[in-house]
FILO-134805 format. One record per residue: chain; residue number from 1; x, y, z of N, C-alpha, C in turn. Coordinates in steps of 0.001 Angstrom, whole numbers. Layout:
residues N
<site cadena="A" num="NUM" n_px="X" n_py="Y" n_pz="Z" ca_px="X" ca_py="Y" ca_pz="Z" c_px="X" c_py="Y" c_pz="Z"/>
...
END
This chain:
residues 155
<site cadena="A" num="1" n_px="41874" n_py="16529" n_pz="30110" ca_px="41955" ca_py="15926" ca_pz="28866" c_px="43276" c_py="15356" c_pz="28527"/>
<site cadena="A" num="2" n_px="43253" n_py="14309" n_pz="27777" ca_px="44512" ca_py="13698" ca_pz="27367" c_px="45523" c_py="14578" c_pz="26761"/>
<site cadena="A" num="3" n_px="45027" n_py="15447" n_pz="25770" ca_px="45884" ca_py="16356" ca_pz="25089" c_px="46552" c_py="17359" c_pz="25955"/>
<site cadena="A" num="4" n_px="45796" n_py="17833" n_pz="27006" ca_px="46430" ca_py="18769" ca_pz="27948" c_px="47523" c_py="18068" c_pz="28658"/>
<site cadena="A" num="5" n_px="47212" n_py="16843" n_pz="29074" ca_px="48323" ca_py="16037" ca_pz="29829" c_px="49543" c_py="15933" c_pz="28955"/>
<site cadena="A" num="6" n_px="49279" n_py="15666" n_pz="27807" ca_px="50457" ca_py="15488" ca_pz="26849" c_px="51242" c_py="16874" c_pz="26697"/>
<site cadena="A" num="7" n_px="50477" n_py="17781" n_pz="26585" ca_px="51162" ca_py="19260" ca_pz="26459" c_px="51892" c_py="19579" c_pz="27749"/>
<site cadena="A" num="8" n_px="51278" n_py="19317" n_pz="28891" ca_px="52017" ca_py="19636" ca_pz="30141" c_px="53273" c_py="18754" c_pz="30229"/>
<site cadena="A" num="9" n_px="53219" n_py="17478" n_pz="29916" ca_px="54505" ca_py="16611" ca_pz="29956" c_px="55531" c_py="17111" c_pz="29031"/>
<site cadena="A" num="10" n_px="55151" n_py="17362" n_pz="27817" ca_px="56211" ca_py="17700" ca_pz="26786" c_px="56807" c_py="19075" c_pz="27209"/>
<site cadena="A" num="11" n_px="55873" n_py="20015" n_pz="27588" ca_px="56250" ca_py="21421" ca_pz="27995" c_px="57339" c_py="21371" c_pz="29079"/>
<site cadena="A" num="12" n_px="57249" n_py="20372" n_pz="29933" ca_px="58210" ca_py="20261" ca_pz="31195" c_px="59627" c_py="19819" c_pz="30634"/>
<site cadena="A" num="13" n_px="59735" n_py="19406" n_pz="29407" ca_px="60922" ca_py="18875" ca_pz="28882" c_px="61641" c_py="20026" c_pz="28111"/>
<site cadena="A" num="14" n_px="61074" n_py="21107" n_pz="27799" ca_px="61625" ca_py="22193" ca_pz="27130" c_px="62277" c_py="23278" c_pz="27955"/>
<site cadena="A" num="15" n_px="63314" n_py="24011" n_pz="27362" ca_px="63973" ca_py="25039" ca_pz="27958" c_px="63743" c_py="26197" c_pz="27261"/>
<site cadena="A" num="16" n_px="63906" n_py="27413" n_pz="27967" ca_px="63856" ca_py="28688" ca_pz="27264" c_px="62720" c_py="29539" c_pz="27699"/>
<site cadena="A" num="17" n_px="62536" n_py="30630" n_pz="26885" ca_px="61327" ca_py="31481" ca_pz="27181" c_px="60069" c_py="30733" c_pz="26754"/>
<site cadena="A" num="18" n_px="58947" n_py="31347" n_pz="27011" ca_px="57704" ca_py="30851" ca_pz="26633" c_px="57651" c_py="30929" c_pz="25111"/>
<site cadena="A" num="19" n_px="58054" n_py="32027" n_pz="24409" ca_px="58100" ca_py="32100" ca_pz="22992" c_px="58943" c_py="30972" c_pz="22368"/>
<site cadena="A" num="20" n_px="60121" n_py="30764" n_pz="23025" ca_px="61098" ca_py="29639" ca_pz="22517" c_px="60455" c_py="28355" c_pz="22650"/>
<site cadena="A" num="21" n_px="59815" n_py="28074" n_pz="23813" ca_px="59201" ca_py="26826" ca_pz="23996" c_px="58017" c_py="26623" c_pz="23095"/>
<site cadena="A" num="22" n_px="57253" n_py="27671" n_pz="22743" ca_px="56079" ca_py="27546" ca_pz="21722" c_px="56767" c_py="27122" c_pz="20408"/>
<site cadena="A" num="23" n_px="57740" n_py="27859" n_pz="20004" ca_px="58341" ca_py="27597" ca_pz="18759" c_px="58779" c_py="26267" c_pz="18619"/>
<site cadena="A" num="24" n_px="59500" n_py="25770" n_pz="19751" ca_px="60033" ca_py="24478" ca_pz="19837" c_px="58945" c_py="23282" c_pz="19738"/>
<site cadena="A" num="25" n_px="57881" n_py="23542" n_pz="20619" ca_px="56850" ca_py="22579" ca_pz="20652" c_px="56057" c_py="22531" c_pz="19279"/>
<site cadena="A" num="26" n_px="55961" n_py="23645" n_pz="18656" ca_px="55178" ca_py="23718" ca_pz="17395" c_px="55952" c_py="23096" c_pz="16283"/>
<site cadena="A" num="27" n_px="57253" n_py="22975" n_pz="16413" ca_px="58222" ca_py="22378" ca_pz="15414" c_px="58343" c_py="20930" c_pz="15480"/>
<site cadena="A" num="28" n_px="57946" n_py="20387" n_pz="16560" ca_px="58127" ca_py="18906" ca_pz="16739" c_px="57085" c_py="18114" c_pz="15787"/>
<site cadena="A" num="29" n_px="57648" n_py="16952" n_pz="15271" ca_px="56903" ca_py="16156" ca_pz="14417" c_px="57001" c_py="14729" c_pz="14846"/>
<site cadena="A" num="30" n_px="56092" n_py="13980" n_pz="14426" ca_px="56073" ca_py="12502" ca_pz="14670" c_px="55561" c_py="11801" c_pz="13426"/>
<site cadena="A" num="31" n_px="55774" n_py="10493" n_pz="13551" ca_px="55435" ca_py="9612" ca_pz="12331" c_px="53923" c_py="9791" c_pz="12070"/>
<site cadena="A" num="32" n_px="53523" n_py="9970" n_pz="10801" ca_px="52221" ca_py="10095" ca_pz="10404" c_px="51716" c_py="8847" c_pz="9705"/>
<site cadena="A" num="33" n_px="50602" n_py="8949" n_pz="9151" ca_px="49974" ca_py="7803" ca_pz="8424" c_px="50862" c_py="7356" c_pz="7215"/>
<site cadena="A" num="34" n_px="50726" n_py="6202" n_pz="6852" ca_px="51449" ca_py="5707" ca_pz="5545" c_px="50669" c_py="6342" c_pz="4355"/>
<site cadena="A" num="35" n_px="51361" n_py="6771" n_pz="3523" ca_px="50770" ca_py="7404" ca_pz="2257" c_px="50895" c_py="6427" c_pz="1114"/>
<site cadena="A" num="36" n_px="50033" n_py="6753" n_pz="44" ca_px="50173" ca_py="6054" ca_pz="-1204" c_px="51412" c_py="6554" c_pz="-1955"/>
<site cadena="A" num="37" n_px="52063" n_py="5835" n_pz="-2842" ca_px="53243" ca_py="6084" ca_pz="-3390" c_px="52939" c_py="5943" c_pz="-5004"/>
<site cadena="A" num="38" n_px="53302" n_py="7042" n_pz="-5733" ca_px="53111" ca_py="6929" ca_pz="-7144" c_px="54118" c_py="6015" c_pz="-7879"/>
<site cadena="A" num="39" n_px="53760" n_py="5425" n_pz="-8904" ca_px="54624" ca_py="4581" ca_pz="-9622" c_px="55868" c_py="5410" c_pz="-10031"/>
<site cadena="A" num="40" n_px="55588" n_py="6633" n_pz="-10476" ca_px="56727" ca_py="7377" ca_pz="-11027" c_px="57818" c_py="7660" c_pz="-9903"/>
<site cadena="A" num="41" n_px="57435" n_py="7818" n_pz="-8719" ca_px="58294" ca_py="7956" ca_pz="-7531" c_px="59138" c_py="6706" c_pz="-7514"/>
<site cadena="A" num="42" n_px="58618" n_py="5524" n_pz="-7536" ca_px="59389" ca_py="4440" ca_pz="-7447" c_px="60385" c_py="4202" c_pz="-8689"/>
<site cadena="A" num="43" n_px="59858" n_py="4438" n_pz="-9862" ca_px="60593" ca_py="4399" ca_pz="-11152" c_px="61771" c_py="5446" c_pz="-10891"/>
<site cadena="A" num="44" n_px="61562" n_py="6741" n_pz="-10488" ca_px="62512" ca_py="7600" ca_pz="-10363" c_px="63651" c_py="7251" c_pz="-9428"/>
<site cadena="A" num="45" n_px="63215" n_py="6640" n_pz="-8217" ca_px="64162" ca_py="6157" ca_pz="-7276" c_px="65150" c_py="5068" c_pz="-7791"/>
<site cadena="A" num="46" n_px="64461" n_py="4062" n_pz="-8519" ca_px="65294" ca_py="2976" ca_pz="-9084" c_px="66151" c_py="3499" c_pz="-10149"/>
<site cadena="A" num="47" n_px="65662" n_py="4402" n_pz="-11054" ca_px="66535" ca_py="4893" ca_pz="-12169" c_px="67566" c_py="5724" c_pz="-11725"/>
<site cadena="A" num="48" n_px="67340" n_py="6649" n_pz="-10779" ca_px="68393" ca_py="7480" ca_pz="-10388" c_px="69462" c_py="6755" c_pz="-9515"/>
<site cadena="A" num="49" n_px="69051" n_py="5640" n_pz="-8946" ca_px="69954" ca_py="4810" ca_pz="-8222" c_px="70757" c_py="3816" c_pz="-9049"/>
<site cadena="A" num="50" n_px="70476" n_py="3791" n_pz="-10318" ca_px="71021" ca_py="2827" ca_pz="-11188" c_px="70562" c_py="1457" c_pz="-10964"/>
<site cadena="A" num="51" n_px="69356" n_py="1179" n_pz="-10477" ca_px="68708" ca_py="-76" ca_pz="-10190" c_px="67854" c_py="-559" c_pz="-11235"/>
<site cadena="A" num="52" n_px="67098" n_py="438" n_pz="-11984" ca_px="66042" ca_py="-1" ca_pz="-12714" c_px="66395" c_py="-950" c_pz="-13864"/>
<site cadena="A" num="53" n_px="67457" n_py="-683" n_pz="-14595" ca_px="67830" ca_py="-1523" ca_pz="-15706" c_px="68216" c_py="-2888" c_pz="-15247"/>
<site cadena="A" num="54" n_px="68863" n_py="-3037" n_pz="-14175" ca_px="69318" ca_py="-4264" ca_pz="-13500" c_px="67981" c_py="-5080" c_pz="-13153"/>
<site cadena="A" num="55" n_px="67012" n_py="-4427" n_pz="-12522" ca_px="65894" ca_py="-5117" ca_pz="-12114" c_px="65004" c_py="-5571" c_pz="-13276"/>
<site cadena="A" num="56" n_px="64975" n_py="-4694" n_pz="-14440" ca_px="64359" ca_py="-5220" ca_pz="-15483" c_px="64947" c_py="-6376" c_pz="-16156"/>
<site cadena="A" num="57" n_px="66456" n_py="-6355" n_pz="-16225" ca_px="67082" ca_py="-7580" ca_pz="-16882" c_px="66906" c_py="-8829" c_pz="-16034"/>
<site cadena="A" num="58" n_px="66930" n_py="-8637" n_pz="-14789" ca_px="66671" ca_py="-9838" ca_pz="-13826" c_px="65372" c_py="-10284" c_pz="-14084"/>
<site cadena="A" num="59" n_px="64322" n_py="-9440" n_pz="-14228" ca_px="62914" ca_py="-9987" ca_pz="-14333" c_px="62866" c_py="-10719" c_pz="-15739"/>
<site cadena="A" num="60" n_px="63550" n_py="-10285" n_pz="-16708" ca_px="63413" ca_py="-10932" ca_pz="-18100" c_px="64238" c_py="-12262" c_pz="-18121"/>
<site cadena="A" num="61" n_px="65388" n_py="-12273" n_pz="-17454" ca_px="66322" ca_py="-13407" ca_pz="-17531" c_px="66959" c_py="-13623" c_pz="-16160"/>
<site cadena="A" num="62" n_px="66243" n_py="-14138" n_pz="-15313" ca_px="66935" ca_py="-14457" ca_pz="-13941" c_px="67834" c_py="-15515" c_pz="-14058"/>
<site cadena="A" num="63" n_px="68899" n_py="-15518" n_pz="-13080" ca_px="69877" ca_py="-16654" ca_pz="-13043" c_px="69248" c_py="-17901" c_pz="-12718"/>
<site cadena="A" num="64" n_px="69948" n_py="-19019" n_pz="-13131" ca_px="69353" ca_py="-20359" ca_pz="-12852" c_px="69049" c_py="-20558" c_pz="-11352"/>
<site cadena="A" num="65" n_px="69971" n_py="-19907" n_pz="-10503" ca_px="69867" ca_py="-20160" ca_pz="-9135" c_px="68913" c_py="-19125" c_pz="-8368"/>
<site cadena="A" num="66" n_px="68226" n_py="-18350" n_pz="-9137" ca_px="67349" ca_py="-17216" ca_pz="-8596" c_px="66265" c_py="-17750" c_pz="-7767"/>
<site cadena="A" num="67" n_px="65966" n_py="-17117" n_pz="-6686" ca_px="64890" ca_py="-17361" ca_pz="-5697" c_px="63568" c_py="-17063" c_pz="-6460"/>
<site cadena="A" num="68" n_px="62762" n_py="-18025" n_pz="-6333" ca_px="61378" ca_py="-17960" ca_pz="-7101" c_px="60589" c_py="-16779" c_pz="-6606"/>
<site cadena="A" num="69" n_px="60723" n_py="-16417" n_pz="-5371" ca_px="59821" ca_py="-15222" ca_pz="-4810" c_px="60412" c_py="-14006" c_pz="-5407"/>
<site cadena="A" num="70" n_px="61837" n_py="-13921" n_pz="-5474" ca_px="62395" ca_py="-12660" ca_pz="-6066" c_px="62016" c_py="-12595" c_pz="-7541"/>
<site cadena="A" num="71" n_px="61985" n_py="-13719" n_pz="-8270" ca_px="61539" ca_py="-13712" ca_pz="-9795" c_px="60172" c_py="-13017" c_pz="-9856"/>
<site cadena="A" num="72" n_px="59280" n_py="-13577" n_pz="-9015" ca_px="57797" ca_py="-13235" ca_pz="-9046" c_px="57755" c_py="-11639" c_pz="-8771"/>
<site cadena="A" num="73" n_px="58509" n_py="-11336" n_pz="-7718" ca_px="58384" ca_py="-9900" ca_pz="-7278" c_px="58955" c_py="-8989" c_pz="-8350"/>
<site cadena="A" num="74" n_px="60124" n_py="-9365" n_pz="-8973" ca_px="60632" ca_py="-8490" ca_pz="-9908" c_px="59767" c_py="-8465" c_pz="-11144"/>
<site cadena="A" num="75" n_px="59228" n_py="-9515" n_pz="-11583" ca_px="58329" ca_py="-9353" ca_pz="-12728" c_px="57067" c_py="-8618" c_pz="-12448"/>
<site cadena="A" num="76" n_px="56487" n_py="-8754" n_pz="-11276" ca_px="55293" ca_py="-7999" ca_pz="-11015" c_px="55585" c_py="-6482" c_pz="-10978"/>
<site cadena="A" num="77" n_px="56614" n_py="-6236" n_pz="-10258" ca_px="57121" ca_py="-4724" ca_pz="-10079" c_px="57336" c_py="-4018" c_pz="-11512"/>
<site cadena="A" num="78" n_px="58184" n_py="-4857" n_pz="-12313" ca_px="58546" ca_py="-4269" ca_pz="-13604" c_px="57224" c_py="-4164" c_pz="-14437"/>
<site cadena="A" num="79" n_px="56338" n_py="-5069" n_pz="-14238" ca_px="55042" ca_py="-5075" ca_pz="-15050" c_px="54280" c_py="-3780" c_pz="-14765"/>
<site cadena="A" num="80" n_px="54246" n_py="-3605" n_pz="-13367" ca_px="53492" ca_py="-2360" ca_pz="-12899" c_px="54108" c_py="-1136" c_pz="-13237"/>
<site cadena="A" num="81" n_px="55385" n_py="-1097" n_pz="-13161" ca_px="56124" ca_py="107" ca_pz="-13517" c_px="56165" c_py="461" c_pz="-15053"/>
<site cadena="A" num="82" n_px="55909" n_py="-622" n_pz="-15810" ca_px="55824" ca_py="-233" ca_pz="-17292" c_px="54430" c_py="-55" c_pz="-17921"/>
<site cadena="A" num="83" n_px="53397" n_py="-337" n_pz="-17071" ca_px="52105" ca_py="-223" ca_pz="-17414" c_px="51645" c_py="1234" c_pz="-17579"/>
<site cadena="A" num="84" n_px="51085" n_py="1568" n_pz="-18741" ca_px="50620" ca_py="3011" ca_pz="-18852" c_px="49428" c_py="3208" c_pz="-17928"/>
<site cadena="A" num="85" n_px="49360" n_py="4336" n_pz="-17312" ca_px="48263" ca_py="4695" ca_pz="-16430" c_px="48269" c_py="3836" c_pz="-15224"/>
<site cadena="A" num="86" n_px="49304" n_py="3177" n_pz="-14793" ca_px="49223" ca_py="2301" ca_pz="-13606" c_px="48900" c_py="3173" c_pz="-12410"/>
<site cadena="A" num="87" n_px="48012" n_py="2589" n_pz="-11486" ca_px="47640" ca_py="3235" ca_pz="-10255" c_px="48815" c_py="3393" c_pz="-9356"/>
<site cadena="A" num="88" n_px="48608" n_py="4277" n_pz="-8375" ca_px="49647" ca_py="4303" ca_pz="-7274" c_px="49699" c_py="2997" c_pz="-6427"/>
<site cadena="A" num="89" n_px="50898" n_py="2836" n_pz="-5889" ca_px="51062" ca_py="1691" ca_pz="-4873" c_px="50126" c_py="2161" c_pz="-3655"/>
<site cadena="A" num="90" n_px="49094" n_py="1540" n_pz="-3413" ca_px="48176" ca_py="1953" ca_pz="-2210" c_px="48654" c_py="1572" c_pz="-992"/>
<site cadena="A" num="91" n_px="49833" n_py="2191" n_pz="-543" ca_px="50575" ca_py="1789" ca_pz="572" c_px="49777" c_py="2065" c_pz="1880"/>
<site cadena="A" num="92" n_px="48877" n_py="2932" n_pz="1736" ca_px="47932" ca_py="3349" ca_pz="2982" c_px="47027" c_py="2119" c_pz="3251"/>
<site cadena="A" num="93" n_px="46845" n_py="1081" n_pz="2408" ca_px="46092" ca_py="-48" ca_pz="2767" c_px="47230" c_py="-1058" c_pz="3280"/>
<site cadena="A" num="94" n_px="47011" n_py="-1436" n_pz="4562" ca_px="48015" ca_py="-2318" ca_pz="5256" c_px="48293" c_py="-3614" c_pz="4473"/>
<site cadena="A" num="95" n_px="47350" n_py="-4114" n_pz="3778" ca_px="47600" ca_py="-5376" ca_pz="3025" c_px="48531" c_py="-5152" c_pz="1837"/>
<site cadena="A" num="96" n_px="48275" n_py="-4051" n_pz="1203" ca_px="49262" ca_py="-3751" ca_pz="12" c_px="50659" c_py="-3357" c_pz="543"/>
<site cadena="A" num="97" n_px="50778" n_py="-2661" n_pz="1636" ca_px="51974" ca_py="-2324" ca_pz="2245" c_px="52722" c_py="-3546" c_pz="2555"/>
<site cadena="A" num="98" n_px="52046" n_py="-4554" n_pz="3154" ca_px="52637" ca_py="-5863" ca_pz="3422" c_px="53155" c_py="-6550" c_pz="2352"/>
<site cadena="A" num="99" n_px="52332" n_py="-6618" n_pz="1194" ca_px="52705" ca_py="-7232" ca_pz="-10" c_px="53931" c_py="-6555" c_pz="-712"/>
<site cadena="A" num="100" n_px="53980" n_py="-5333" n_pz="-809" ca_px="55202" ca_py="-4625" ca_pz="-1241" c_px="56375" c_py="-4745" c_pz="-398"/>
<site cadena="A" num="101" n_px="56192" n_py="-4827" n_pz="883" ca_px="57339" ca_py="-5133" ca_pz="1794" c_px="57888" c_py="-6676" c_pz="1496"/>
<site cadena="A" num="102" n_px="56930" n_py="-7425" n_pz="1330" ca_px="57383" ca_py="-8817" ca_pz="1025" c_px="58084" c_py="-8897" c_pz="-170"/>
<site cadena="A" num="103" n_px="57578" n_py="-8243" n_pz="-1237" ca_px="58263" ca_py="-8195" ca_pz="-2586" c_px="59667" c_py="-7585" c_pz="-2552"/>
<site cadena="A" num="104" n_px="59794" n_py="-6465" n_pz="-1763" ca_px="61047" ca_py="-5837" ca_pz="-1621" c_px="62036" c_py="-6735" c_pz="-783"/>
<site cadena="A" num="105" n_px="61470" n_py="-7412" n_pz="232" ca_px="62319" ca_py="-8400" ca_pz="1046" c_px="62866" c_py="-9415" c_pz="121"/>
<site cadena="A" num="106" n_px="61953" n_py="-9976" n_pz="-748" ca_px="62398" ca_py="-11029" ca_pz="-1594" c_px="63558" c_py="-10552" c_pz="-2622"/>
<site cadena="A" num="107" n_px="63366" n_py="-9296" n_pz="-3027" ca_px="64373" ca_py="-8734" ca_pz="-3990" c_px="65681" c_py="-8474" c_pz="-3327"/>
<site cadena="A" num="108" n_px="65570" n_py="-7943" n_pz="-2148" ca_px="66828" ca_py="-7596" ca_pz="-1317" c_px="67482" c_py="-8985" c_pz="-917"/>
<site cadena="A" num="109" n_px="66703" n_py="-10039" n_pz="-833" ca_px="67272" ca_py="-11267" ca_pz="-382" c_px="68076" c_py="-12077" c_pz="-1619"/>
<site cadena="A" num="110" n_px="68027" n_py="-11506" n_pz="-2771" ca_px="68645" ca_py="-12208" ca_pz="-3972" c_px="69592" c_py="-11033" c_pz="-4498"/>
<site cadena="A" num="111" n_px="70858" n_py="-11284" n_pz="-4262" ca_px="71854" ca_py="-10205" ca_pz="-4669" c_px="71797" c_py="-9930" c_pz="-6185"/>
<site cadena="A" num="112" n_px="71464" n_py="-10998" n_pz="-6962" ca_px="71420" ca_py="-10781" ca_pz="-8355" c_px="70460" c_py="-9737" c_pz="-8843"/>
<site cadena="A" num="113" n_px="69398" n_py="-9319" n_pz="-7986" ca_px="68342" ca_py="-8370" ca_pz="-8421" c_px="68987" c_py="-6916" c_pz="-8434"/>
<site cadena="A" num="114" n_px="70030" n_py="-6724" n_pz="-7561" ca_px="70657" ca_py="-5416" ca_pz="-7488" c_px="69976" c_py="-4559" c_pz="-6432"/>
<site cadena="A" num="115" n_px="69021" n_py="-5164" n_pz="-5909" ca_px="68229" ca_py="-4339" ca_pz="-4889" c_px="68811" c_py="-4769" c_pz="-3523"/>
<site cadena="A" num="116" n_px="69181" n_py="-3731" n_pz="-2655" ca_px="69706" ca_py="-4043" ca_pz="-1360" c_px="68767" c_py="-3711" c_pz="-336"/>
<site cadena="A" num="117" n_px="69126" n_py="-4063" n_pz="912" ca_px="68231" ca_py="-3723" ca_pz="2161" c_px="68207" c_py="-2215" c_pz="2209"/>
<site cadena="A" num="118" n_px="69190" n_py="-1456" n_pz="1892" ca_px="69012" ca_py="-27" ca_pz="1985" c_px="68025" c_py="470" c_pz="970"/>
<site cadena="A" num="119" n_px="68006" n_py="-96" n_pz="-283" ca_px="67096" ca_py="221" ca_pz="-1225" c_px="65589" c_py="-120" c_pz="-796"/>
<site cadena="A" num="120" n_px="65479" n_py="-1227" n_pz="-172" ca_px="64297" ca_py="-1615" ca_pz="451" c_px="63749" c_py="-669" c_pz="1437"/>
<site cadena="A" num="121" n_px="64658" n_py="-209" n_pz="2279" ca_px="64217" ca_py="789" ca_pz="3351" c_px="63906" c_py="2012" c_pz="2631"/>
<site cadena="A" num="122" n_px="64635" n_py="2417" n_pz="1631" ca_px="64320" ca_py="3720" ca_pz="964" c_px="62997" c_py="3708" c_pz="216"/>
<site cadena="A" num="123" n_px="62805" n_py="2702" n_pz="-447" ca_px="61538" ca_py="2630" ca_pz="-1105" c_px="60355" c_py="2587" c_pz="-164"/>
<site cadena="A" num="124" n_px="60463" n_py="1869" n_pz="978" ca_px="59312" ca_py="1929" ca_pz="1891" c_px="59160" c_py="3212" c_pz="2565"/>
<site cadena="A" num="125" n_px="60306" n_py="3901" n_pz="2679" ca_px="60259" ca_py="5287" ca_pz="3264" c_px="59534" c_py="6311" c_pz="2363"/>
<site cadena="A" num="126" n_px="59414" n_py="5966" n_pz="1064" ca_px="58578" ca_py="6974" ca_pz="208" c_px="57139" c_py="7004" c_pz="690"/>
<site cadena="A" num="127" n_px="56661" n_py="5942" n_pz="1397" ca_px="55340" ca_py="5996" ca_pz="2007" c_px="55226" c_py="6641" c_pz="3351"/>
<site cadena="A" num="128" n_px="56275" n_py="6883" n_pz="3958" ca_px="56246" ca_py="7549" ca_pz="5341" c_px="55961" c_py="8969" c_pz="5328"/>
<site cadena="A" num="129" n_px="55222" n_py="9495" n_pz="6294" ca_px="54852" ca_py="10797" ca_pz="6365" c_px="55089" c_py="11287" c_pz="7775"/>
<site cadena="A" num="130" n_px="55193" n_py="12637" n_pz="8001" ca_px="55280" ca_py="13087" ca_pz="9397" c_px="54207" c_py="14117" c_pz="9480"/>
<site cadena="A" num="131" n_px="53705" n_py="14257" n_pz="10773" ca_px="52612" ca_py="15310" ca_pz="11033" c_px="53170" c_py="16034" c_pz="12373"/>
<site cadena="A" num="132" n_px="52713" n_py="17195" n_pz="12484" ca_px="53068" ca_py="18046" ca_pz="13699" c_px="52603" c_py="17329" c_pz="14929"/>
<site cadena="A" num="133" n_px="53450" n_py="17365" n_pz="15934" ca_px="53195" ca_py="16753" ca_pz="17201" c_px="51947" c_py="17094" c_pz="17804"/>
<site cadena="A" num="134" n_px="51529" n_py="18443" n_pz="17730" ca_px="50274" ca_py="18938" ca_pz="18251" c_px="49182" c_py="18220" c_pz="17587"/>
<site cadena="A" num="135" n_px="49181" n_py="17948" n_pz="16303" ca_px="48085" ca_py="17328" ca_pz="15601" c_px="47950" c_py="15953" c_pz="16159"/>
<site cadena="A" num="136" n_px="48972" n_py="15214" n_pz="16220" ca_px="49013" ca_py="13800" ca_pz="16644" c_px="48418" c_py="13625" c_pz="18093"/>
<site cadena="A" num="137" n_px="48540" n_py="14662" n_pz="18984" ca_px="47878" ca_py="14405" ca_pz="20233" c_px="46493" c_py="15014" c_pz="20391"/>
<site cadena="A" num="138" n_px="46046" n_py="15613" n_pz="19292" ca_px="44624" ca_py="15956" ca_pz="19319" c_px="44374" c_py="17441" c_pz="19053"/>
<site cadena="A" num="139" n_px="45261" n_py="18383" n_pz="19028" ca_px="45165" ca_py="19764" ca_pz="18722" c_px="44602" c_py="19947" c_pz="17239"/>
<site cadena="A" num="140" n_px="43876" n_py="21001" n_pz="16945" ca_px="43567" ca_py="21196" ca_pz="15564" c_px="44377" c_py="22312" c_pz="14993"/>
<site cadena="A" num="141" n_px="45385" n_py="22940" n_pz="15756" ca_px="46246" ca_py="24017" ca_pz="15240" c_px="47390" c_py="24023" c_pz="16233"/>
<site cadena="A" num="142" n_px="48464" n_py="24735" n_pz="15755" ca_px="49611" ca_py="24889" ca_pz="16560" c_px="49275" c_py="25395" c_pz="17983"/>
<site cadena="A" num="143" n_px="50038" n_py="24949" n_pz="18885" ca_px="49916" ca_py="25386" ca_pz="20331" c_px="49969" c_py="26766" c_pz="20441"/>
<site cadena="A" num="144" n_px="49133" n_py="27450" n_pz="21181" ca_px="49030" ca_py="28901" ca_pz="21432" c_px="49141" c_py="29211" c_pz="22935"/>
<site cadena="A" num="145" n_px="49230" n_py="30472" n_pz="23190" ca_px="49141" ca_py="30911" ca_pz="24638" c_px="47824" c_py="30604" c_pz="25303"/>
<site cadena="A" num="146" n_px="46669" n_py="30475" n_pz="24430" ca_px="45452" ca_py="30114" ca_pz="24963" c_px="45540" c_py="28628" c_pz="25295"/>
<site cadena="A" num="147" n_px="46145" n_py="27867" n_pz="24537" ca_px="46315" ca_py="26332" ca_pz="24999" c_px="47113" c_py="26217" c_pz="26200"/>
<site cadena="A" num="148" n_px="48148" n_py="26954" n_pz="26405" ca_px="48920" ca_py="26915" ca_pz="27542" c_px="48183" c_py="27338" c_pz="28810"/>
<site cadena="A" num="149" n_px="47276" n_py="28370" n_pz="28623" ca_px="46408" ca_py="28769" ca_pz="29700" c_px="45310" c_py="27657" c_pz="30169"/>
<site cadena="A" num="150" n_px="44718" n_py="27122" n_pz="29098" ca_px="43881" ca_py="25979" ca_pz="29299" c_px="44430" c_py="24623" c_pz="29899"/>
<site cadena="A" num="151" n_px="45743" n_py="24515" n_pz="29634" ca_px="46527" ca_py="23397" ca_pz="30181" c_px="46895" c_py="23625" c_pz="31654"/>
<site cadena="A" num="152" n_px="46633" n_py="24774" n_pz="32064" ca_px="46989" ca_py="24933" ca_pz="33580" c_px="47930" c_py="26132" c_pz="33640"/>
<site cadena="A" num="153" n_px="47935" n_py="26984" n_pz="32735" ca_px="48785" ca_py="28214" ca_pz="32836" c_px="50297" c_py="27941" c_pz="32732"/>
<site cadena="A" num="154" n_px="50624" n_py="27148" n_pz="31750" ca_px="52101" ca_py="26849" ca_pz="31690" c_px="52777" c_py="28015" c_pz="31205"/>
<site cadena="A" num="155" n_px="53775" n_py="28370" n_pz="31866" ca_px="54684" ca_py="29477" ca_pz="31549" c_px="56004" c_py="29310" c_pz="32050"/>
END
C-alpha cells in the first residue's frame, strides 16, 4: 500500500532508537488544506500592524495617480471589514482565494496603500494550515509499533 511505502521511505531517513524515530515521525507536519479566515483576524492583523487606518484613508481618498485595481481592492476590503456580521473570507474556495490574492497583489503594487508584499504574504498565511505527516499519507492516527510491523517490521 502507498502509505506503507511512504512510511518505509521516511523511516529510512530518521536516526535514533525506535522510540525516538516514532516521536520524530509523529511530530512531522505538512501543508494542510486552505482554511477560511475570519474578518476579525484580518482586521486584527491590519490594525496591530498599523495598516488599517492607512488602508481606510486610501479607500476614501486615493491619490490622483492611484492604480484603479488597488482602489477597487481597498474599497471592497474596507467595506467587508466594516460590515456588521460580515461572513468569513471563504479562502477554502479556490475562486475566493484567487480573488483575495489578486486584491492583495493590487494593494501591494501601490505603495500609497501602505500594504507591502510582506503584508500580502502574512495575510494569505492566515489561511494556511498544517496537518500531521501521518494523516497526509493516509493514516488515521499517529504511527505506532503496529504500523511499523505492518509496513515490514521497521525497527
